FIFIMAR-849239 format. One line per field, with one value per residue: residue number from 1; residue in one letter; chain; y, z, x of N, C-alpha, C in turn. Coordinates in Angstrom, 1 decimal. Layout:
<pts>
n	[NUM;...]
res	[A;...]
chain	[A;...]
nv	[Y;...]
nw	[Z;...]
nu	[X;...]
cav	[Y;...]
caw	[Z;...]
cau	[X;...]
cv	[Y;...]
cw	[Z;...]
cu	[X;...]
</pts>
This chain:
<pts>
n	[1;2;3;4;5;6;7;8;9;10;11;12;13;14;15;16;17;18;19;20;21;22;23;24;25;26;27;28;29;30;31;32;33;34;35;36;37;38;39;40;41;42;43;44;45;46;47;48;49;50;51;52;53;54;55;56;57;58;59;60;61;62;63;64;65;66;67;68;69;70;71;72;73;74;75;76;77;78;79;80;81;82;83;84;85;86;87;88;89;90;91;92;93;94;95;96;97;98;99;100;101;102;103;104;105;106;107;108;109;110;111;112;113;114;115;116;117;118;119;120;121;122;123;124;125;126;127;128;129;130;131;132;133;134;135;136;137;138;139;140]
res	[M;T;N;Q;A;M;Q;E;P;T;F;L;I;L;T;A;L;A;A;G;A;Q;H;G;Y;G;I;M;T;D;V;A;R;I;S;G;D;R;V;R;L;R;A;G;T;L;Y;A;A;L;D;R;L;R;G;D;G;L;I;D;A;D;R;E;E;I;V;D;G;R;L;R;R;Y;Y;R;L;T;P;S;G;A;D;A;L;A;A;E;T;A;R;M;R;S;N;A;A;V;A;T;R;R;L;R;T;L;G;M;S;A;S;C;T;A;P;L;R;S;N;A;A;T;A;A;C;W;S;G;S;R;R;S;T;A;A;S;T;Q;R;R]
chain	[A;A;A;A;A;A;A;A;A;A;A;A;A;A;A;A;A;A;A;A;A;A;A;A;A;A;A;A;A;A;A;A;A;A;A;A;A;A;A;A;A;A;A;A;A;A;A;A;A;A;A;A;A;A;A;A;A;A;A;A;A;A;A;A;A;A;A;A;A;A;A;A;A;A;A;A;A;A;A;A;A;A;A;A;A;A;A;A;A;A;A;A;A;A;A;A;A;A;A;A;A;A;A;A;A;A;A;A;A;A;A;A;A;A;A;A;A;A;A;A;A;A;A;A;A;A;A;A;A;A;A;A;A;A;A;A;A;A;A;A]
nv	[-21.0;-17.8;-16.1;-14.3;-13.7;-16.1;-16.0;-16.0;-17.8;-19.3;-20.8;-22.1;-23.7;-25.3;-26.4;-27.9;-29.8;-31.0;-33.0;-35.0;-36.1;-34.0;-33.1;-30.2;-29.0;-30.3;-29.2;-26.6;-26.9;-27.6;-25.7;-23.6;-24.9;-25.3;-22.5;-21.8;-20.7;-18.2;-18.0;-18.4;-19.8;-19.0;-20.9;-19.8;-18.3;-20.5;-22.3;-20.7;-20.2;-23.1;-23.6;-21.8;-22.8;-25.3;-24.5;-23.5;-25.9;-26.7;-28.1;-30.8;-32.8;-35.4;-37.6;-38.5;-38.6;-39.7;-38.3;-38.6;-37.6;-35.8;-34.4;-35.0;-33.6;-34.5;-33.2;-33.1;-32.6;-31.6;-32.8;-30.4;-28.6;-29.3;-28.7;-26.1;-25.5;-26.1;-24.4;-21.8;-22.3;-22.6;-19.9;-18.4;-19.4;-18.5;-15.8;-15.5;-16.3;-14.2;-12.0;-13.0;-12.9;-10.3;-9.3;-10.3;-8.9;-6.5;-7.2;-8.8;-11.9;-15.5;-16.4;-14.6;-14.3;-16.5;-18.6;-17.8;-16.2;-14.1;-10.9;-9.2;-10.6;-10.2;-7.4;-7.0;-8.3;-6.6;-4.1;-4.8;-5.1;-2.7;-1.3;-2.7;-2.0;0.8;1.2;-0.1;1.8;4.3;3.4;3.6]
nw	[54.0;53.0;52.3;50.2;46.7;45.0;44.6;41.1;40.6;42.8;42.4;40.1;40.7;42.7;40.9;39.2;41.0;41.3;39.6;40.5;42.4;42.4;41.7;42.3;40.0;38.1;38.6;38.0;35.3;34.6;35.5;33.6;31.3;31.7;31.9;29.4;28.9;30.0;32.7;34.3;36.7;38.9;40.4;43.3;43.8;43.6;45.5;47.8;47.7;47.9;50.4;51.9;51.2;52.4;54.9;55.1;55.2;52.5;50.7;51.0;51.8;49.8;49.2;49.2;47.0;45.9;43.1;40.9;42.7;44.1;46.2;45.6;46.4;46.3;46.2;47.2;46.8;49.5;51.1;51.9;50.3;47.7;48.2;48.6;45.8;44.4;45.2;44.4;41.6;41.3;42.0;40.0;37.9;38.1;38.2;35.6;34.1;34.5;33.4;30.6;29.8;30.2;28.3;25.9;26.0;24.8;22.3;21.4;19.9;20.8;20.1;20.3;22.9;23.7;25.3;25.3;23.2;20.9;21.5;19.3;17.9;19.9;19.9;17.4;17.6;19.5;18.1;16.0;17.5;18.5;16.2;15.3;17.3;17.2;14.6;15.3;16.9;15.2;13.6;15.1]
nu	[34.8;33.6;30.8;31.5;32.7;34.7;38.2;39.6;41.7;41.8;39.3;39.8;42.2;40.7;38.9;40.7;41.8;39.3;39.3;40.8;43.8;46.6;50.0;51.9;53.0;51.5;49.1;49.4;49.8;47.1;45.5;46.3;45.4;42.5;41.9;42.0;44.9;44.7;45.0;48.1;49.8;52.5;55.0;55.5;53.1;51.0;52.0;51.7;48.9;48.0;48.8;47.2;44.6;44.8;44.9;42.5;40.9;40.0;41.4;43.7;46.7;47.5;49.2;52.8;55.7;58.9;60.7;63.1;64.7;63.6;61.0;57.6;54.6;51.1;48.1;44.7;41.0;38.9;36.1;34.8;35.9;34.9;32.2;32.5;33.3;31.1;29.2;30.2;30.3;27.4;26.9;28.2;26.9;24.2;24.7;25.7;23.5;21.6;23.2;23.1;20.2;19.9;21.6;20.3;18.0;19.0;19.0;20.9;22.0;21.7;24.0;25.7;26.0;27.4;29.9;33.4;33.9;35.6;37.1;36.7;34.5;32.4;32.4;31.4;28.8;27.7;27.8;25.9;23.5;23.1;22.6;20.3;18.5;18.6;17.4;14.9;13.9;13.7;11.6;9.4]
cav	[-20.1;-16.6;-15.8;-13.6;-14.4;-16.8;-15.5;-16.9;-18.6;-20.5;-21.5;-22.9;-24.7;-26.2;-27.2;-29.0;-31.1;-31.9;-34.2;-36.0;-35.8;-33.7;-32.5;-28.9;-28.8;-30.8;-28.2;-25.5;-26.8;-28.1;-24.3;-23.0;-25.7;-24.8;-21.2;-21.3;-20.0;-16.8;-17.9;-19.2;-19.7;-19.3;-21.6;-19.1;-18.1;-21.7;-23.0;-19.8;-20.6;-24.3;-23.5;-21.0;-23.6;-26.4;-23.9;-23.3;-27.1;-27.0;-29.3;-31.7;-33.4;-36.9;-38.5;-37.8;-39.5;-39.1;-38.5;-37.9;-37.3;-34.7;-34.8;-34.4;-33.8;-34.5;-32.6;-33.6;-32.0;-32.0;-32.7;-28.9;-28.0;-29.7;-28.0;-24.7;-25.3;-26.3;-23.1;-20.8;-22.6;-22.3;-18.4;-17.9;-19.9;-17.5;-14.3;-15.6;-16.4;-12.8;-11.3;-13.4;-12.5;-8.9;-9.1;-10.8;-7.6;-5.5;-7.7;-9.7;-13.4;-16.4;-16.8;-13.3;-14.4;-17.8;-18.4;-17.9;-15.3;-13.0;-9.5;-8.6;-11.1;-9.5;-6.0;-7.2;-8.2;-5.4;-3.0;-5.2;-5.0;-1.2;-0.9;-3.0;-1.1;2.2;0.9;-0.2;3.2;5.0;2.8;3.9]
caw	[53.1;53.4;51.1;49.2;45.6;45.2;43.4;39.9;40.7;43.8;41.8;38.9;41.6;43.2;39.9;38.8;42.0;41.4;38.7;41.2;43.3;41.5;42.4;42.0;38.4;37.4;39.1;37.2;33.9;34.4;35.5;32.4;30.4;32.0;31.5;27.9;29.1;30.6;34.1;34.4;38.0;39.2;41.8;44.6;43.9;43.7;46.8;48.9;47.7;48.4;51.9;52.2;51.0;53.3;56.1;55.1;54.9;51.4;50.1;52.0;51.0;49.5;49.4;48.7;46.4;45.6;41.7;40.7;44.1;44.7;46.8;44.9;47.1;45.7;46.8;46.9;47.2;50.6;51.0;52.1;49.2;46.8;48.5;48.1;44.6;44.0;45.6;43.6;40.4;41.1;42.2;38.7;36.8;38.4;37.6;34.0;33.4;34.6;32.4;29.2;29.9;30.0;26.7;24.9;25.8;23.9;21.0;21.1;19.7;21.6;19.6;20.7;24.4;23.9;26.0;24.8;22.1;20.8;21.7;17.9;17.8;20.8;19.5;16.1;18.1;20.2;17.2;15.3;18.5;18.6;15.1;15.4;18.4;16.6;13.5;15.7;17.4;14.0;13.0;16.0]
cau	[34.5;32.4;29.8;32.2;33.0;36.1;39.0;39.7;43.0;41.2;38.3;40.8;42.7;39.8;38.4;41.9;41.6;38.0;39.4;41.5;44.8;47.6;51.0;51.9;53.2;50.0;48.0;49.9;49.5;45.9;44.9;46.5;44.4;41.3;41.8;42.7;46.0;44.7;45.8;49.3;50.2;53.8;55.2;55.3;51.7;50.4;52.2;50.9;47.4;47.9;48.9;45.9;43.5;44.9;44.5;40.8;40.4;39.4;42.1;44.5;47.7;47.0;50.5;54.0;56.7;60.1;60.7;64.5;65.5;62.7;59.9;56.5;53.3;49.9;46.9;43.1;40.0;38.3;34.4;34.4;36.4;33.8;31.0;32.6;33.6;29.9;28.6;30.9;29.8;26.2;26.7;28.6;26.0;23.3;25.0;25.8;22.1;21.1;23.7;22.6;19.0;19.8;22.0;19.3;17.1;19.5;19.0;22.1;21.5;22.3;25.5;26.6;26.2;28.2;31.4;34.8;33.7;36.8;36.7;36.2;33.1;31.6;32.2;30.5;27.6;27.3;27.4;24.7;22.4;22.8;21.9;19.0;17.9;18.3;16.4;13.5;13.4;13.5;10.3;8.3]
cv	[-19.0;-16.9;-14.9;-14.6;-14.9;-16.2;-16.5;-18.1;-19.9;-21.2;-22.5;-24.0;-25.9;-27.2;-28.3;-29.9;-31.8;-33.0;-35.6;-35.4;-35.5;-33.1;-31.0;-28.5;-29.3;-29.8;-27.0;-25.6;-27.2;-26.7;-23.5;-23.6;-25.3;-23.5;-20.7;-20.6;-18.5;-16.7;-18.8;-18.8;-19.7;-20.1;-20.8;-18.9;-19.4;-22.2;-22.1;-20.1;-22.0;-24.2;-22.9;-22.1;-25.0;-26.0;-23.7;-24.8;-27.5;-28.0;-29.9;-32.3;-35.0;-37.9;-37.8;-38.9;-39.0;-39.4;-37.8;-37.1;-35.9;-35.0;-34.2;-34.7;-33.6;-34.1;-33.0;-32.6;-32.4;-32.1;-31.0;-28.1;-28.2;-28.9;-26.4;-24.3;-25.4;-24.9;-22.1;-21.0;-22.3;-20.7;-17.9;-18.3;-18.8;-16.2;-14.3;-15.6;-14.8;-11.8;-11.5;-13.0;-11.1;-8.5;-9.3;-9.5;-6.7;-6.0;-8.5;-11.1;-14.2;-16.7;-15.7;-13.7;-15.7;-17.7;-18.5;-17.2;-14.3;-11.7;-8.7;-9.2;-10.4;-8.3;-6.1;-7.3;-7.2;-4.3;-3.6;-5.0;-3.5;-0.8;-1.6;-2.5;0.2;1.9;0.6;1.0;4.1;4.6;3.2;5.2]
cw	[53.5;52.0;49.9;48.0;45.7;44.1;42.3;40.1;41.9;43.1;40.7;39.6;41.9;41.9;39.1;39.6;41.9;40.4;39.3;41.7;42.3;42.3;41.9;40.6;37.6;37.5;38.0;35.7;33.6;34.5;34.3;31.3;30.5;31.7;30.1;27.9;29.3;31.9;34.0;35.8;38.2;40.4;43.1;44.8;44.3;45.1;48.0;48.9;48.3;49.8;52.5;52.3;51.8;54.6;56.3;55.0;53.6;50.4;51.2;51.1;50.8;49.5;48.8;47.9;45.9;43.9;41.4;41.5;44.6;45.3;45.9;45.7;46.2;46.7;46.3;47.5;48.5;50.4;51.3;51.0;47.9;47.1;48.2;46.6;43.9;44.2;44.8;42.2;40.2;41.2;40.6;37.6;36.8;37.7;36.1;33.5;33.4;33.4;30.9;29.1;29.4;28.6;25.7;24.8;25.0;22.6;20.5;21.1;20.9;21.4;19.9;22.2;24.7;24.4;24.9;23.1;22.1;21.1;20.5;17.8;18.7;20.5;18.1;16.5;18.6;19.2;16.2;16.1;18.5;17.3;15.0;16.3;17.9;15.3;14.0;16.3;16.5;13.7;13.8;15.7]
cu	[33.4;31.6;30.3;32.6;34.6;36.9;39.2;40.7;42.4;40.2;38.9;41.5;41.9;39.2;39.4;41.7;40.3;38.3;40.3;42.8;45.8;48.6;51.2;52.1;51.9;49.1;48.2;49.4;48.0;44.9;44.9;45.6;42.9;40.8;41.9;43.8;46.0;45.2;46.8;49.9;51.8;53.8;54.9;53.8;50.9;50.8;51.5;49.6;47.1;47.6;47.6;44.8;43.3;44.5;43.1;40.1;39.7;40.1;43.0;45.6;47.4;48.2;51.7;54.9;57.9;60.3;62.0;65.1;64.6;61.4;58.8;55.3;52.2;48.8;45.5;42.1;39.3;36.6;34.2;34.7;35.5;32.7;31.2;32.9;32.0;29.2;29.0;30.4;28.4;26.1;27.1;27.6;24.5;23.5;25.1;24.3;21.5;21.7;23.4;21.3;19.0;20.7;21.2;18.2;17.8;19.6;20.2;21.5;22.0;23.8;26.4;27.0;27.0;29.5;32.3;34.8;35.0;36.2;36.1;34.8;32.2;31.2;31.2;29.1;26.8;26.9;26.3;23.5;22.2;22.2;20.5;18.1;17.5;17.4;15.0;12.8;13.2;12.1;9.1;7.7]
</pts>
């Protein structure tokens, strides 16, 4: 992998496989669960990504089995894939820390910068921080 940011579907696929080997449908449902249903991979998208990730050495086939007359292939994370996932996680954590610090300088509380806030809740925090900033400016 390059130093370029990882696409979210790639990050989520690698995250799903960090829990252990999974077949395609298992990966699709795990990605949906991890992302809170924001990311829903279609079969064509998933298998193209799996082929690319195999080519990059980030995942590999783990095993195959026949279920109801159909081939089910399981994929697993390789050591290189785990390293790439760890590097991307560190990059994202670092960027999030900078964003959180900067939001706090705007007067947003820690609860306003908590993950998984709704857009309405974030807007309320933002409008509240603007009011407190405006009030402190008027007091000067």
